[in-house]
C-alpha positions as CSV (number, residue, x, y, z in Angstrom):
1,M,-37.7,-10.2,-35.8
2,S,-41.5,-10.3,-36.3
3,A,-43.1,-10.0,-39.7
4,P,-43.7,-6.5,-41.0
5,I,-47.1,-4.9,-40.7
6,R,-48.8,-5.3,-44.0
7,V,-50.5,-2.2,-45.4
8,V,-52.8,-1.5,-48.4
9,L,-53.3,2.1,-49.7
10,V,-56.6,3.0,-51.3
11,D,-56.7,6.6,-52.7
12,D,-57.5,8.0,-56.1
13,Q,-54.5,10.3,-56.2
14,A,-51.5,8.4,-57.5
15,L,-49.0,11.0,-56.4
16,F,-50.4,10.9,-52.8
17,R,-50.1,7.1,-52.8
18,A,-46.5,7.3,-54.0
19,G,-45.6,9.6,-51.2
20,I,-47.3,7.5,-48.5
21,R,-45.7,4.3,-49.9
22,M,-42.3,5.9,-49.7
23,V,-42.8,6.9,-46.1
24,I,-44.1,3.5,-45.1
25,D,-41.6,1.4,-47.0
26,S,-38.7,3.4,-45.3
27,Q,-39.6,1.6,-42.1
28,P,-38.3,-1.9,-41.4
29,D,-41.4,-3.0,-39.6
30,L,-43.9,-1.8,-42.2
31,E,-44.6,-3.0,-45.8
32,V,-47.0,-1.8,-48.5
33,V,-48.5,-4.9,-50.1
34,G,-51.0,-3.3,-52.4
35,E,-52.5,-0.1,-53.8
36,A,-55.8,0.8,-55.4
37,G,-57.2,4.0,-57.0
38,D,-60.9,3.6,-56.1
39,G,-63.1,1.8,-53.6
40,E,-64.1,-1.1,-55.9
41,E,-60.6,-1.9,-56.8
42,G,-59.6,-1.4,-53.2
43,V,-62.0,-4.2,-52.0
44,R,-60.4,-6.6,-54.6
45,V,-56.9,-5.7,-53.6
46,V,-57.6,-6.0,-49.9
47,R,-59.2,-9.4,-50.3
48,A,-56.2,-10.6,-52.3
49,A,-53.4,-9.1,-50.2
50,R,-54.9,-9.8,-46.8
51,P,-53.2,-6.8,-45.2
52,D,-53.2,-5.9,-41.5
53,V,-54.1,-2.3,-42.0
54,V,-55.9,-0.4,-44.8
55,L,-55.5,3.3,-45.4
56,M,-58.8,4.2,-47.1
57,D,-59.6,7.5,-48.7
58,I,-63.2,8.6,-48.1
59,R,-64.0,10.4,-51.4
60,M,-63.1,8.4,-54.5
61,P,-64.7,7.6,-57.9
62,V,-66.5,4.3,-58.8
63,R,-67.1,3.5,-55.1
64,D,-66.3,5.7,-52.2
65,G,-64.3,4.7,-49.2
66,L,-67.4,4.5,-47.0
67,A,-69.1,1.8,-49.1
68,A,-65.8,-0.1,-49.6
69,T,-65.1,-0.1,-45.8
70,A,-68.6,-1.3,-45.0
71,E,-68.2,-4.2,-47.5
72,L,-64.8,-5.2,-46.1
73,L,-65.9,-5.1,-42.5
74,A,-68.9,-7.2,-43.3
75,D,-66.7,-9.8,-45.1
76,T,-66.7,-13.0,-43.1
77,S,-63.9,-14.5,-45.1
78,F,-61.4,-12.7,-43.0
79,G,-62.5,-14.7,-40.0
80,D,-61.2,-13.4,-36.6
81,H,-58.6,-11.2,-38.2
82,P,-60.3,-8.6,-40.4
83,P,-58.0,-5.7,-41.5
84,R,-58.0,-2.5,-39.5
85,V,-59.4,0.3,-41.7
86,V,-58.2,3.9,-41.2
87,M,-60.1,6.5,-43.1
88,L,-58.1,9.3,-44.8
89,T,-59.8,12.7,-45.0
90,T,-59.1,16.3,-45.6
91,F,-61.6,17.5,-43.0
92,D,-61.1,17.1,-39.2
93,L,-64.9,17.2,-38.6
94,D,-65.9,14.9,-41.4
95,E,-69.4,13.4,-41.2
96,A,-68.4,10.6,-43.5
97,A,-65.5,9.7,-41.2
98,A,-68.0,9.6,-38.3
99,R,-70.2,7.2,-40.2
100,A,-67.2,5.0,-41.1
101,I,-66.2,4.8,-37.4
102,Q,-69.8,3.8,-36.5
103,Q,-69.5,1.0,-39.1
104,G,-66.3,-0.3,-37.4
105,A,-63.4,1.7,-38.9
106,S,-60.6,2.2,-36.5
107,G,-60.5,6.0,-36.8
108,F,-59.4,8.6,-39.3
109,L,-56.3,10.5,-40.3
110,L,-56.0,13.9,-41.9
111,K,-54.2,13.7,-45.2
112,D,-51.8,16.4,-44.2
113,A,-50.8,14.6,-41.0
114,D,-47.1,14.5,-40.2
115,P,-45.3,11.4,-41.6
116,E,-44.3,10.4,-38.0
117,F,-47.9,10.6,-36.9
118,L,-49.0,8.4,-39.8
119,L,-46.4,5.8,-39.0
120,A,-47.3,5.8,-35.3
121,A,-51.0,5.5,-36.2
122,I,-50.4,2.4,-38.4
123,R,-48.5,0.7,-35.5
124,T,-51.0,1.8,-32.9
125,V,-54.1,0.5,-34.8
126,H,-52.3,-2.8,-35.6
127,A,-51.7,-3.2,-31.9
128,G,-55.4,-3.1,-31.4
129,S,-55.9,0.5,-30.3
130,A,-57.7,3.3,-31.9
131,V,-55.9,5.6,-34.3
132,I,-57.4,8.8,-33.0
133,A,-57.8,10.0,-29.5
134,A,-61.1,9.6,-27.7
135,S,-61.3,13.3,-27.2
136,A,-61.1,13.9,-31.0
137,T,-63.8,11.3,-31.5
138,R,-66.0,13.1,-29.0
139,D,-65.5,16.4,-30.8
140,L,-66.3,14.8,-34.1
141,F,-69.5,13.1,-32.9
142,A,-70.6,16.2,-31.0
143,H,-70.3,18.1,-34.3
144,V,-72.1,15.7,-36.7
145,M,-74.6,13.6,-34.6
146,G,-78.1,14.7,-33.7
147,P,-80.0,13.7,-30.6
148,A,-79.6,10.1,-29.6
149,T,-82.5,7.8,-30.5
150,A,-81.2,4.3,-29.7
151,P,-82.4,2.8,-26.4
152,V,-79.7,2.0,-23.8
153,P,-78.9,-1.7,-24.1
154,P,-79.3,-4.0,-21.1
155,A,-75.5,-4.6,-21.0
156,Y,-75.0,-1.0,-19.8
157,G,-77.0,-1.9,-16.7
158,E,-74.4,-4.6,-15.9
159,L,-71.8,-2.0,-15.2
160,T,-71.0,-1.3,-11.6
161,E,-71.4,2.2,-10.2
162,R,-67.6,2.7,-10.4
163,E,-67.5,1.4,-14.0
164,R,-70.3,3.9,-14.9
165,E,-68.3,6.7,-13.4
166,I,-65.2,5.7,-15.4
167,F,-67.4,5.2,-18.5
168,A,-68.7,8.7,-18.3
169,L,-65.3,10.2,-18.0
170,A,-63.9,8.1,-20.9
171,A,-67.0,9.1,-23.0
172,R,-66.0,12.8,-22.4
173,G,-62.6,12.0,-24.0
174,L,-60.5,11.9,-20.9
175,S,-57.3,9.8,-21.1
176,N,-56.4,7.1,-18.5
177,A,-54.0,9.5,-16.9
178,E,-56.6,12.2,-16.6
179,I,-59.2,9.8,-15.2
180,A,-56.7,8.5,-12.7
181,Q,-55.8,11.9,-11.5
182,R,-59.5,13.0,-11.2
183,E,-60.6,9.8,-9.4
184,Y,-57.4,9.3,-7.3
185,L,-56.7,6.0,-8.9
186,S,-53.6,4.5,-10.5
187,E,-53.5,4.4,-14.3
188,A,-53.3,0.6,-14.1
189,T,-56.5,0.5,-12.2
190,V,-58.2,2.8,-14.7
191,K,-57.0,0.6,-17.5
192,T,-58.4,-2.5,-15.8
193,H,-61.8,-0.7,-15.4
194,I,-61.8,0.4,-19.1
195,S,-61.0,-3.2,-20.2
196,R,-63.9,-4.5,-18.2
197,I,-66.3,-1.9,-19.5
198,L,-65.3,-2.6,-23.1
199,A,-65.7,-6.4,-22.5
200,K,-69.2,-6.0,-20.9
201,L,-70.4,-3.7,-23.7
202,A,-68.7,-5.7,-26.5
203,L,-66.8,-2.7,-27.7
204,R,-63.5,-2.9,-29.4
205,D,-61.7,0.3,-28.1
206,R,-62.2,3.7,-26.5
207,V,-63.3,5.2,-29.7
208,Q,-66.2,2.8,-29.9
209,L,-67.0,3.6,-26.3
210,V,-67.4,7.3,-27.3
211,V,-69.6,6.3,-30.2
212,F,-71.7,4.1,-27.9
213,A,-72.2,6.9,-25.5
214,F,-73.3,9.3,-28.2
215,E,-75.6,6.8,-29.9
216,H,-77.4,6.1,-26.6
217,G,-77.5,9.6,-25.1
218,L,-74.9,8.8,-22.5
219,A,-72.2,11.3,-23.6
């Protein structure tokens, strides 16, 4: 059996942390390895515990989750295996969550999410995928971002015509299955195209693809 997924909780509400810990520790493949009540303490705990996934509240005293996440994602001491950071928020269209995703967070979760969804999200992000659907990311960025100002990087020009078509559909939040149906392709073929697009644009996942599209006026 593989080692449990190691999780750190960073939230200023002790009762909320206790509830989340109980849910996570009830699973044989998950383990809470640290807790913190503010962003500053959270950075220390994460550096000491070296977790796989961090659940980070956005609004906290001393240092908020946005600043703490930026520091952790810029920390080169983690090498090639930095923790995946998932933001916790009470608002589904949270501008701070959008900024965190732009900085490299792996998505966000609403604090009132069902326990089953929370557990699935931890496993999903640990496996290298985004916690939230690309469609939800698109809605978030459409709500909080103004007109794009960043020039389109040369790497975008390296995409083939077919890859640009797939990129545009993915940027609109369509799933692999929806793209496959629309373009008369197999899901496996769409997945291959998406993987090539992400590699060419140096993007981590589909959520970052949506962010890229909005930042460069390609959405």
